[in-house]
C-alpha positions as CSV (number, residue, x, y, z in Angstrom):
1,M,0.0,0.0,-0.3
2,E,1.0,3.5,-0.6
3,V,-0.2,7.1,0.4
4,A,1.4,10.3,-0.9
5,T,0.5,13.8,-0.5
6,N,2.1,16.9,-2.5
7,G,2.0,20.5,-3.0
8,G,3.5,23.1,-4.9
9,Y,4.0,26.3,-7.0
10,T,4.3,26.7,-10.7
11,G,5.4,30.1,-12.3
12,N,3.3,29.0,-15.8
13,M,0.6,26.8,-15.5
14,L,-0.1,26.8,-19.2
15,S,3.3,26.2,-20.6
16,D,2.8,29.8,-22.5
17,S,2.9,33.6,-22.6
18,S,-0.1,34.0,-20.2
19,K,2.2,33.3,-17.4
20,I,-0.8,32.1,-15.0
21,E,0.7,31.3,-11.8
22,N,-0.8,28.6,-9.6
23,S,-0.6,26.8,-6.3
24,Y,-1.7,22.9,-6.1
25,S,-2.0,20.2,-4.1
26,A,-2.6,16.5,-4.5
27,I,-3.4,13.3,-2.8
28,K,-2.8,9.8,-4.3
29,A,-3.6,5.9,-2.9
30,A,-2.4,3.1,-4.8
31,V,-2.6,-0.7,-3.5
32,N,-0.3,-3.5,-5.3
33,F,-2.1,-7.2,-4.9
34,Y,-0.1,-10.1,-5.6
35,P,-2.4,-13.3,-5.7
36,H,0.4,-15.3,-6.8
37,S,4.0,-14.7,-7.4
38,K,3.9,-13.8,-11.3
39,T,1.1,-11.6,-11.0
40,E,0.5,-7.9,-10.0
41,L,-2.7,-6.3,-9.6
42,N,-2.9,-2.6,-9.3
43,L,-5.4,-0.2,-8.0
44,N,-4.5,3.6,-7.5
45,S,-6.5,7.3,-7.6
46,D,-5.2,10.7,-6.9
47,Y,-7.2,13.8,-6.5
48,T,-5.1,17.2,-7.7
49,Y,-6.8,20.3,-6.6
50,Y,-5.5,24.3,-8.3
51,G,-5.8,27.2,-6.2
52,K,-6.5,30.1,-8.7
53,M,-8.0,27.9,-11.4
54,F,-9.8,25.3,-9.2
55,N,-12.2,24.1,-12.5
56,L,-9.1,22.2,-13.4
57,S,-9.0,20.0,-10.5
58,N,-9.3,16.5,-11.2
59,L,-9.7,13.3,-9.7
60,L,-7.9,10.1,-11.9
61,C,-9.2,6.5,-10.9
62,G,-7.5,3.5,-12.6
63,A,-6.1,-0.3,-12.5
64,G,-3.5,-2.5,-13.8
65,I,-2.5,-6.0,-14.2
66,K,1.1,-7.3,-15.3
67,Y,2.0,-10.9,-15.7
68,I,5.2,-12.6,-15.7
69,P,4.7,-16.1,-17.1
70,T,8.5,-17.1,-17.5
71,D,10.4,-18.5,-14.5
72,K,12.7,-16.1,-12.6
73,N,16.0,-18.1,-13.5
74,S,15.4,-18.1,-17.2
75,R,17.3,-16.4,-19.9
76,L,13.9,-15.8,-21.4
77,T,11.6,-13.2,-20.0
78,I,8.1,-12.1,-21.2
79,L,6.1,-9.3,-19.6
80,V,2.1,-9.0,-20.2
81,N,0.6,-5.7,-18.9
82,A,-2.9,-4.3,-18.9
83,A,-4.4,-0.8,-17.6
84,F,-6.9,1.4,-17.4
85,A,-7.3,5.1,-15.9
86,A,-10.1,7.6,-16.3
87,R,-10.0,11.3,-15.3
88,F,-12.7,13.6,-14.3
89,Y,-12.7,17.2,-14.3
90,R,-15.0,19.9,-12.9
91,T,-17.9,20.9,-15.0
92,Q,-16.3,24.0,-16.4
93,F,-13.8,21.5,-18.1
94,E,-15.8,18.3,-18.2
95,S,-15.5,18.4,-21.8
96,F,-11.7,17.2,-21.4
97,N,-12.7,13.8,-19.3
98,N,-11.1,11.4,-20.9
99,T,-10.0,7.2,-20.5
100,N,-6.9,5.8,-21.1
101,Y,-6.4,2.1,-22.1
102,D,-3.1,0.6,-22.4
103,A,-2.0,-2.7,-23.2
104,G,1.8,-4.2,-23.9
105,L,3.9,-7.2,-24.7
106,S,7.6,-7.1,-23.7
107,V,10.1,-9.7,-24.1
108,G,14.0,-9.8,-22.8
109,F,16.4,-12.1,-23.8
110,K,20.1,-12.7,-21.7
111,A,22.4,-13.7,-24.6
112,E,25.4,-13.1,-22.3
113,D,26.1,-11.9,-18.8
114,N,26.9,-8.4,-20.3
115,I,24.2,-8.7,-22.9
116,H,20.5,-8.3,-22.9
117,L,18.1,-8.1,-25.7
118,R,14.4,-6.9,-25.6
119,T,11.3,-6.4,-27.9
120,G,7.8,-5.2,-27.5
121,L,5.0,-3.5,-28.5
122,A,2.6,-1.2,-27.0
123,Y,-0.7,0.1,-27.4
124,N,-2.5,3.0,-26.1
125,S,-6.1,4.4,-26.4
126,L,-7.2,7.6,-25.5
127,Q,-10.6,8.6,-25.5
128,Y,-12.4,12.2,-24.7
129,T,-16.0,11.3,-23.3
130,N,-17.7,14.7,-24.2
131,F,-15.2,15.8,-27.3
132,N,-15.5,14.5,-30.7
133,G,-12.1,14.7,-32.7
134,A,-9.7,14.7,-30.0
135,D,-9.1,11.0,-29.5
136,K,-5.9,9.1,-30.1
137,N,-4.8,5.4,-30.8
138,T,-1.0,4.7,-30.7
139,L,0.6,1.5,-31.4
140,K,4.3,1.4,-30.5
141,L,6.9,-1.2,-31.5
142,F,10.6,-1.5,-30.2
143,A,13.4,-3.5,-30.0
144,G,16.9,-3.0,-27.9
145,I,20.1,-3.7,-26.6
146,N,21.7,-3.1,-23.1
147,L,25.5,-3.5,-23.2
148,T,27.6,-3.7,-20.2
149,L,31.1,-2.5,-21.0
150,P,34.7,-2.9,-19.7
151,W,35.4,-0.1,-17.0
152,S,32.1,0.0,-15.7
153,N,30.7,1.8,-18.5
154,S,26.9,0.8,-19.7
155,L,25.3,1.6,-23.4
156,D,22.2,1.0,-24.1
157,L,20.4,1.6,-27.6
158,E,16.9,1.1,-28.7
159,S,14.6,2.2,-31.6
160,G,11.5,2.1,-32.5
161,F,8.2,2.8,-35.1
162,A,5.0,4.2,-33.7
163,S,1.6,4.7,-35.6
164,M,-1.0,7.1,-34.4
165,G,-4.6,7.3,-35.6
166,Y,-5.8,10.8,-35.3
167,R,-7.8,13.5,-37.2
168,R,-6.7,16.6,-39.3
169,F,-8.3,18.8,-41.9
170,G,-8.6,17.8,-45.0
171,D,-5.9,18.5,-47.8
172,T,-8.2,20.8,-49.8
173,V,-9.5,23.0,-46.4
174,T,-6.9,25.7,-46.8
175,S,-8.9,27.8,-49.0
176,I,-12.1,27.3,-46.8
177,L,-10.5,28.2,-43.8
178,K,-8.9,31.9,-45.2
179,P,-12.2,33.6,-45.6
180,L,-13.2,32.6,-41.9
181,E,-9.3,33.7,-40.4
182,D,-10.8,36.6,-38.5
183,K,-14.4,35.4,-38.0
184,I,-15.6,35.2,-34.5
185,N,-18.5,32.2,-33.4
186,T,-17.4,29.9,-36.2
187,Q,-19.6,27.1,-35.4
188,E,-17.7,24.3,-33.7
189,S,-20.0,21.6,-35.7
190,Y,-18.7,22.9,-39.2
191,V,-15.2,23.2,-38.0
192,R,-15.4,19.6,-37.0
193,S,-17.1,18.6,-40.4
194,L,-14.1,19.6,-42.3
195,L,-11.9,16.6,-40.2
196,V,-10.8,13.6,-42.2
197,D,-9.3,10.4,-40.4
198,D,-5.4,9.6,-40.8
199,N,-2.5,7.9,-39.4
200,L,0.8,9.4,-38.1
201,H,4.1,7.3,-38.7
202,S,7.1,8.0,-36.8
203,I,10.3,6.5,-36.3
204,Y,13.3,7.0,-33.4
205,I,16.3,5.8,-32.1
206,S,17.8,6.7,-28.5
207,P,21.5,5.6,-27.5
208,R,22.0,6.3,-23.8
209,F,25.7,6.2,-22.1
210,S,25.8,5.4,-18.2
211,R,28.5,4.9,-15.8
212,P,29.6,5.5,-12.2
213,I,31.6,8.4,-10.6
214,G,33.2,7.0,-7.9
215,S,30.7,4.9,-5.4
216,K,27.7,6.7,-4.7
217,T,27.8,8.8,-7.6
218,G,26.4,7.8,-11.5
219,F,25.4,9.5,-14.5
220,N,23.6,9.0,-18.0
221,I,23.6,10.9,-21.1
222,T,20.6,9.9,-23.3
223,Y,20.2,11.1,-27.0
224,T,16.8,10.9,-29.0
225,Y,16.1,11.3,-32.4
226,R,12.4,11.3,-33.7
227,K,10.8,11.4,-37.1
228,F,7.4,11.8,-38.6
229,S,7.4,10.0,-41.7
230,N,4.4,11.1,-43.3
231,F,4.4,14.9,-41.5
232,G,4.3,17.0,-44.6
233,D,1.9,20.1,-44.3
234,K,-1.1,18.4,-42.4
235,F,-2.5,20.3,-39.7
236,V,-5.2,19.7,-36.7
237,N,-7.8,21.5,-35.0
238,G,-5.8,22.6,-31.4
239,F,-9.0,22.5,-29.0
240,S,-6.9,24.6,-26.5
241,T,-3.8,26.1,-25.7
242,G,-1.1,23.7,-24.5
243,F,-1.9,22.7,-21.3
244,L,-4.8,20.3,-22.1
245,S,-4.4,20.0,-25.9
246,P,-4.3,16.2,-27.2
247,W,-1.4,17.5,-29.6
248,A,1.0,19.1,-27.1
249,S,3.1,16.0,-26.8
250,V,3.1,15.1,-30.8
251,Y,6.0,16.6,-31.8
252,D,9.5,15.1,-34.0
253,G,13.0,16.5,-33.4
254,Q,15.8,15.9,-31.6
255,A,16.8,15.8,-27.5
256,I,19.7,15.5,-25.5
257,S,19.7,15.2,-21.8
258,M,21.8,14.5,-18.7
259,N,21.1,13.0,-15.5
260,I,23.4,12.7,-12.1
261,K,22.4,11.0,-9.3
262,T,24.3,10.4,-5.9
263,L,24.2,9.7,-2.3
264,I,27.6,11.1,-1.0
265,L,24.7,13.6,1.5
266,N,24.0,11.5,4.7
267,G,21.0,9.6,4.1
268,F,19.6,11.5,1.2
269,T,19.5,10.9,-2.7
270,V,20.0,14.3,-4.5
271,T,19.1,13.5,-8.6
272,G,19.9,16.8,-10.9
273,G,19.8,16.9,-14.8
274,A,19.5,19.1,-17.5
275,G,18.2,18.6,-20.9
276,Y,17.5,20.2,-24.5
277,W,14.9,19.5,-27.0
278,D,14.3,20.7,-30.7
279,K,10.2,20.4,-31.2
280,N,8.4,20.7,-34.7
281,F,4.6,20.2,-34.2
282,F,1.7,19.9,-35.9
283,K,0.0,22.8,-38.0
284,T,-2.6,23.8,-35.6
285,V,-5.6,25.9,-36.0
286,E,-6.7,27.1,-32.5
287,N,-10.5,26.7,-31.9
288,G,-10.9,27.5,-27.9
289,I,-13.9,29.8,-27.9
290,Y,-14.6,29.3,-31.3
291,Y,-11.9,31.4,-32.7
292,M,-10.2,30.9,-36.0
293,V,-7.0,32.2,-36.3
294,K,-4.2,31.9,-39.2
295,V,-2.6,28.6,-39.4
296,K,1.1,28.8,-38.5
297,A,4.0,26.3,-38.4
298,R,5.0,26.0,-35.0
299,K,8.9,25.2,-33.8
300,D,10.3,25.3,-30.2
301,S,13.6,25.0,-28.8
302,Q,13.8,24.4,-25.4
303,S,15.8,24.0,-22.1
304,R,14.8,22.0,-19.0
305,F,17.2,22.0,-15.3
306,Y,16.1,20.1,-12.4
307,L,17.2,19.2,-9.1
308,N,15.4,16.7,-6.6
309,F,16.3,15.9,-2.9
310,Q,14.6,13.0,-1.0
311,R,15.3,10.9,2.0
312,P,13.7,7.7,3.2
313,F,12.7,6.8,6.5
314,V,11.9,3.8,8.7
315,L,9.0,4.2,11.0
316,G,8.6,0.6,12.3
317,S,5.8,-1.7,11.6
318,G,7.4,-2.2,8.1
319,I,5.8,1.6,7.2
320,T,8.6,4.0,5.4
321,A,8.3,7.4,5.0
322,E,10.0,9.5,1.9
323,P,9.9,13.2,1.7
324,V,11.1,14.9,-1.8
325,V,11.6,18.5,-2.7
326,Q,12.0,19.0,-6.0
327,F,13.0,22.4,-8.4
328,D,12.1,22.6,-12.2
329,Y,13.3,25.4,-14.4
330,T,12.3,25.4,-17.9
331,H,12.8,28.1,-20.7
332,N,10.9,27.5,-23.9
333,N,11.6,29.6,-27.5
334,S,9.2,29.3,-30.0
335,T,8.1,30.8,-33.5
336,L,4.8,31.2,-32.2
337,T,4.8,34.3,-29.6
338,L,2.3,32.6,-27.6
339,Y,4.7,29.5,-26.9
340,K,7.7,31.9,-26.1
341,Y,7.9,31.3,-22.1
342,S,10.0,30.5,-18.8
343,S,8.7,28.2,-15.9
344,L,9.7,27.4,-12.3
345,N,7.8,25.1,-10.4
346,I,8.8,24.0,-7.1
347,S,6.8,20.8,-5.3
348,A,7.2,19.0,-1.7
349,G,5.4,15.8,-0.6
350,I,6.0,12.7,1.3
351,T,5.1,9.2,0.4
352,F,4.3,6.5,3.0
353,R,5.0,3.1,1.9
354,L,3.4,0.0,3.9
């Protein structure tokens, strides 16, 4: 069993130039149940409350199962997993109520003591309960290898392919949209009638190098390259600015990040890192409150830095408590003025485990 509570401050809640500040608090609970050694069942729930924009407060409920049919001493390992989650917002944002369905199959093979191979597939279905046209169905295939190298070095390489179903404006719609660019109260039902179904294909490759620095510190550096193979000039209906947009996490480009973890402070685990991302997004027609704006390409360059402190305490009777404090800073440049912003997030919490 696990219960956690945390709270914090965000200097830019919507991750855009509006710079809306907010405070938040959350409480989470989870139960893992093991009917036998190869099966894990999970129930979880969390509620998040926002101080200023309290209508964004939401409840998440979920359940999942993991099953490993192979023996623990086998060179071959198979993991089957499935999960369900539903998120509910207050009345003002109930259009964004959604359900997530996940399923996956992973296969690992220990070729040698220093060579581990893996492959698998994962499926996700994101369904908006009260909002047509924003659903996403994604299928991912991946394969990777992990090598233990001399002098305590480690190299991990993974590559994969993903296909995402989505709705976009048809190829002949541009001429229809131009006369509407500055008009107010464009009928939402008319805009949606212009959407067609399509599939977006992407490939990625991601090497990661890791090694220790002394006996209590380690670091890794990761590079990721992701490319849409059929991106072109396609554009979508962006139902809101980035915070709730279903397309906010859909981009291609390059990223590099470095993370350091150390135990040199007595009893504390300190984790820090920095990263840089180049992001190319869908061309998006913003349709929040029924405005049509000119369709523009969005390209971002983002830098992020974070620092995390945590320390476990044993309370007795099998209960542990782990407080954590985190600082997170993001700076984002964009070809769209709306997404030129900086954001500082500070949070603190504590987790109890039984």
